[in-house]
LUMTI-612920 format. One record per residue: x, y, z of N, C-alpha, C, O, CB in turn. Coordinates in Angstrom, 3 decimals. Glycine has a CB too. Layout:
<atoms>
      npx      npy      npz     capx     capy     capz      cpx      cpy      cpz      opx      opy      opz     cbpx     cbpy     cbpz
        X        Y        Z        X        Y        Z        X        Y        Z        X        Y        Z        X        Y        Z
...
</atoms>
This chain:
<atoms>
      npx      npy      npz     capx     capy     capz      cpx      cpy      cpz      opx      opy      opz     cbpx     cbpy     cbpz
   41.451 -106.471   28.062   40.407 -105.270   28.017   41.072 -105.224   26.716   40.298 -105.529   25.809   40.363 -103.804   29.190
   42.527 -104.875   26.241   42.714 -103.567   25.783   42.113 -104.630   23.886   41.580 -104.051   22.940   44.874 -102.618   26.207
   42.426 -106.037   23.924   42.549 -107.353   22.839   40.298 -106.485   22.516   39.564 -105.993   21.659   43.039 -110.016   24.061
   40.333 -106.792   23.576   38.822 -106.309   23.458   37.951 -105.049   23.169   36.824 -105.027   22.673   38.430 -106.523   24.411
   38.756 -103.955   23.609   38.871 -102.513   23.358   39.249 -101.498   22.074   38.889 -100.355   21.793   39.663 -102.273   24.158
   40.613 -102.963   21.095   41.109 -103.004   19.825   39.751 -103.217   19.386   38.997 -102.253   19.516   42.274 -104.044   19.434
   39.026 -104.857   18.626   38.710 -105.715   18.727   37.335 -105.061   18.185   36.626 -105.435   17.251   39.041 -106.374   19.884
   37.106 -103.425   19.503   35.854 -102.274   18.789   36.323 -101.405   18.593   35.794 -100.407   19.084   34.660 -101.752   19.438
   37.485 -101.225   17.837   37.782 -100.158   17.224   37.941  -98.873   18.290   37.489  -97.745   18.091   36.743 -100.006   16.175
   38.953  -99.469   19.880   38.114  -98.635   20.864   40.247  -98.000   21.102   41.110  -98.484   20.370   36.733  -99.843   22.640
   40.567  -97.015   22.133   41.394  -96.583   22.453   41.582  -97.171   23.213   40.609  -97.908   23.373   41.461  -95.688   22.555
   42.472  -97.396   24.041   42.626  -97.692   25.510   44.267  -96.978   25.896   45.394  -97.275   25.501   42.504  -99.617   25.788
   43.777  -95.960   26.812   44.373  -95.804   27.538   44.575  -95.149   28.848   43.760  -94.237   28.989   44.761  -95.701   27.032
   45.479  -95.306   29.993   46.320  -95.306   31.160   47.153  -94.387   31.487   48.315  -94.176   31.139   46.972  -96.209   31.197
   45.741  -93.325   32.900   46.209  -92.570   33.329   46.778  -92.297   35.328   46.378  -92.951   36.291   45.356  -91.884   32.666
   47.323  -91.662   35.328   48.010  -92.366   36.650   49.866  -92.684   36.523   50.571  -92.843   35.527   47.099  -94.075   36.835
   50.203  -92.681   37.991   51.257  -93.211   38.115   51.901  -94.186   37.754   53.054  -94.032   37.350   51.325  -93.253   38.781
   51.236  -95.595   37.820   51.428  -96.613   36.523   51.977  -96.330   35.575   53.172  -96.508   35.337   50.463  -97.036   35.942
   50.815  -95.630   34.598   51.383  -95.395   33.070   52.535  -95.120   32.835   53.115  -95.650   31.888   50.870  -94.464   32.397
   53.388  -93.849   33.980   54.764  -93.481   34.534   55.845  -94.644   35.011   56.871  -94.601   35.690   54.485  -92.610   35.755
   55.404  -95.293   34.596   56.172  -96.761   36.030   57.552  -96.461   35.292   57.810  -95.482   35.993   55.480  -99.240   35.930
   58.653  -96.535   34.417   58.764  -97.397   33.848   59.307  -98.553   34.408   60.248  -99.110   33.843   59.198  -97.045   33.023
   58.686  -99.124   35.778   59.215 -101.006   35.332   58.037 -101.390   34.768   57.817 -102.599   34.688   59.635 -102.347   36.794
   57.044 -100.427   34.263   55.943 -100.828   33.527   55.564 -101.284   32.100   54.929 -102.178   31.540   55.386 -100.056   33.677
   56.658  -99.645   31.673   56.876  -99.045   30.661   56.854 -100.398   29.133   56.795 -100.139   27.931   58.343  -98.181   31.077
   56.899 -101.255   29.551   57.285 -102.656   28.741   55.832 -103.058   27.705   55.391 -102.808   26.583   57.634 -104.155   30.120
   55.471 -103.855   28.962   54.781 -104.148   29.670   53.537 -103.280   28.918   53.260 -103.615   27.766   55.291 -103.969   31.040
   53.091 -102.626   29.287   51.928 -101.420   28.559   52.231 -101.233   26.962   51.434 -100.890   26.090   52.148  -99.625   29.349
   53.111 -101.440   26.883   54.019 -101.285   25.638   53.099 -102.678   24.484   52.249 -102.636   23.595   56.147 -101.722   26.209
   53.922 -103.802   25.199   53.562 -104.776   24.628   52.186 -105.382   24.657   52.052 -106.369   23.933   54.319 -105.466   24.941
   51.222 -105.025   25.291   49.774 -105.220   25.644   48.788 -104.197   24.247   47.657 -104.348   23.786   49.536 -104.501   27.575
   49.644 -103.417   24.021   49.207 -102.796   22.923   48.499 -101.431   23.342   48.124 -100.769   22.374   48.316 -103.741   22.165
   48.165 -100.711   24.985   48.199  -99.170   25.477   48.145  -98.309   24.312   49.161  -98.208   23.625   49.541  -98.768   26.321
   47.142  -97.703   24.014   47.654  -96.229   22.870   48.115  -95.263   23.823   49.285  -94.914   23.666   46.233  -95.323   21.811
   47.598  -94.840   24.599   47.324  -93.350   25.811   47.595  -93.432   26.370   46.877  -94.011   27.185   46.479  -92.740   26.420
   49.425  -92.896   27.003   50.634  -93.154   28.861   49.469  -91.309   28.879   49.729  -90.332   28.176   53.952  -93.024   28.780
   48.404  -91.403   29.793   48.125  -90.246   30.461   49.109  -89.827   32.110   48.624  -89.774   33.241   46.485  -90.467   30.682
   50.283  -89.633   31.786   50.288  -88.841   33.090   50.424  -86.933   33.744   49.815  -85.888   33.517   51.365  -89.523   33.533
   51.423  -87.301   34.497   51.205  -86.305   35.020   52.815  -84.704   34.621   53.993  -84.731   34.266   50.929  -87.045   36.670
   51.988  -83.826   34.915   52.773  -82.718   33.527   54.301  -82.826   33.889   55.026  -82.365   33.007   52.244  -80.629   33.577
   54.923  -83.309   34.943   56.534  -83.517   35.994   56.741  -84.591   34.682   57.324  -83.994   33.777   56.521  -84.412   38.283
   56.480  -85.782   34.380   55.962  -86.904   34.127   56.182  -87.052   32.727   57.188  -87.657   32.359   54.655  -87.007   34.553
   55.355  -86.567   31.867   55.359  -86.444   30.454   56.622  -86.767   29.919   56.546  -87.782   29.227   54.985  -85.161   30.033
   58.101  -86.138   29.997   59.395  -86.076   29.491   60.184  -87.287   30.002   61.057  -87.922   29.411   60.042  -84.767   29.868
   59.556  -87.511   31.546   60.028  -89.552   31.291   59.611  -90.336   31.109   60.048  -91.484   31.182   60.421  -90.399   31.956
   58.819  -90.035   30.872   57.594  -91.191   30.555   57.085  -90.901   28.919   55.867  -90.878   28.743   56.017  -90.930   31.808
   57.728  -90.742   28.064   57.583  -90.855   26.517   59.194  -90.833   26.383   59.654  -90.940   25.246   56.601  -89.468   25.607
   60.514  -90.635   28.015   62.288  -91.193   27.410   62.580  -92.357   28.008   63.640  -92.974   27.908   63.742  -90.161   27.851
   61.255  -92.768   28.878   61.309  -94.150   28.170   60.004  -95.690   28.026   59.743  -96.843   28.371   62.565  -94.645   28.945
   59.435  -94.054   26.940   58.668  -95.595   25.476   59.474  -95.101   24.458   58.792  -95.019   23.436   56.462  -95.597   24.691
   60.708  -94.706   24.261   61.444  -94.022   23.650   62.319  -95.594   23.457   62.642  -96.346   22.537   62.026  -92.556   24.430
   62.435  -95.527   24.804   64.321  -96.980   24.465   63.736  -98.108   24.840   64.298  -98.946   25.545   66.249  -96.899   25.805
   62.674  -98.202   24.436   62.187 -100.266   24.102   61.977 -100.068   22.950   61.572  -98.962   22.589   60.599 -101.259   24.845
   62.224 -101.220   21.941   62.043 -101.439   21.009   60.869 -102.417   21.242   60.816 -102.996   22.327   63.137 -101.697   20.400
   59.649 -102.708   20.029   58.701 -103.292   20.034   58.540 -104.916   20.759   57.972 -105.508   21.677   58.491 -103.146   18.802
   59.513 -105.132   19.581   60.446 -106.766   19.907   60.757 -106.821   21.369   60.399 -107.916   21.802   62.189 -106.929   19.036
   61.586 -105.636   22.831   62.143 -105.933   23.354   61.433 -106.315   24.533   61.798 -107.043   25.456   62.932 -105.296   23.261
   60.080 -105.546   24.306   58.736 -104.732   25.170   58.108 -106.620   25.399   58.091 -107.564   26.189   57.253 -103.113   23.760
   57.710 -106.198   24.122   57.146 -108.478   24.342   57.729 -109.322   24.104   57.207 -110.277   23.529   56.086 -109.313   23.543
   59.306 -109.317   24.515   60.622 -110.289   24.844   59.954 -110.729   26.528   59.448 -111.756   26.980   62.599 -109.183   24.836
   60.322 -109.129   27.210   60.635 -108.828   28.825   58.787 -108.912   29.533   58.443 -108.864   30.714   61.609 -106.744   29.050
   57.607 -109.098   27.840   56.441 -109.298   28.984   56.080 -110.256   29.086   55.411 -110.539   30.080   55.346 -108.722   28.970
   56.519 -111.759   27.524   56.782 -112.378   28.284   57.495 -113.060   28.672   57.628 -114.243   28.359   56.384 -112.617   28.353
   58.222 -112.322   29.592   59.319 -112.685   30.513   58.581 -112.602   32.123   58.613 -113.477   32.988   60.725 -111.512   30.268
   58.053 -111.517   32.176   58.088 -111.878   33.465   56.373 -111.776   33.448   55.899 -110.727   33.885   59.109 -110.852   34.566
   55.563 -112.686   33.023   54.432 -113.541   32.916   54.605 -114.762   32.726   53.756 -115.652   32.682   53.676 -113.230   32.066
   55.504 -114.813   32.631   56.328 -116.435   32.905   56.554 -116.800   33.941   56.512 -118.002   34.206   57.597 -116.697   32.462
   56.909 -115.721   34.987   57.053 -115.934   36.327   56.314 -116.338   37.604   55.282 -115.675   37.502   57.377 -115.153   36.524
   56.211 -117.115   38.887   55.674 -117.587   39.088   55.308 -116.574   40.188   54.090 -116.421   40.274   55.987 -118.704   39.025
   55.999 -115.878   41.011   55.087 -114.906   41.918   55.645 -113.424   41.881   56.680 -112.957   41.405   55.071 -115.430   43.557
   54.429 -112.777   42.653   54.473 -111.544   42.874   56.268 -110.543   42.632   56.584 -109.663   41.831   53.830 -111.622   44.395
   57.150 -111.323   43.881   58.177 -111.047   44.218   59.346 -111.435   42.290   59.781 -110.896   41.272   58.362 -112.065   45.872
   59.301 -112.040   42.639   59.521 -112.789   40.816   59.484 -111.917   39.485   60.415 -111.760   38.695   58.158 -113.897   40.404
   58.149 -111.363   39.409   57.776 -110.459   38.575   58.628 -108.749   38.687   59.377 -108.192   37.885   56.212 -110.479   38.861
   58.129 -108.328   39.976   58.436 -107.579   40.392   60.158 -106.554   40.798   60.377 -105.351   40.941   57.750 -108.053   40.978
   61.019 -107.747   40.857   62.091 -108.393   41.300   63.042 -107.727   39.564   63.751 -106.732   39.417   61.705 -110.450   41.715
   62.607 -108.829   38.521   62.735 -108.558   36.757   62.238 -107.365   37.369   62.578 -106.936   38.471   61.755 -109.515   35.258
   61.186 -106.722   36.368   61.007 -105.908   36.228   61.796 -104.771   36.855   62.222 -104.025   35.973   60.088 -106.062   36.302
   62.270 -104.232   38.567   62.998 -103.463   38.954   64.253 -103.277   38.228   64.834 -102.200   38.096   63.101 -103.717   40.050
   64.869 -105.149   37.465   66.192 -105.260   37.123   66.658 -105.235   35.573   67.809 -105.527   35.246   66.586 -106.437   37.717
   65.346 -104.743   34.366   64.804 -104.413   33.853   65.121 -103.027   32.503   65.374 -102.883   31.307   64.168 -104.454   34.789
   64.841 -102.160   33.953   63.678 -100.644   34.447   65.152 -100.078   32.870   66.260 -100.371   32.422   63.777  -99.443   37.266
   63.663  -98.885   32.648   64.723  -97.888   31.456   64.484  -96.539   32.130   64.020  -95.624   31.450   64.126  -97.801   29.441
   64.773  -96.351   33.437   64.758  -95.133   33.191   64.623  -94.022   32.869   65.377  -93.155   33.309   64.892  -95.058   33.139
</atoms>
């Protein structure tokens, strides 16, 4: 979805708890999410979470997560690398 939207010059944002989840931040960053829309209480922690990841690191984390074959494996990996 993000690739198709970008090809059409459309920015992509995500609203809600998933956008603020520190386990998902590197994946969303590496996939090219343009806007993280979160509740007021999550703005600063989410900004800090985004700041903690460099693009190369986020890309590597996403590749590793996507190479795992089970949802429990992905969940465990994301828990292990989360940077609150």
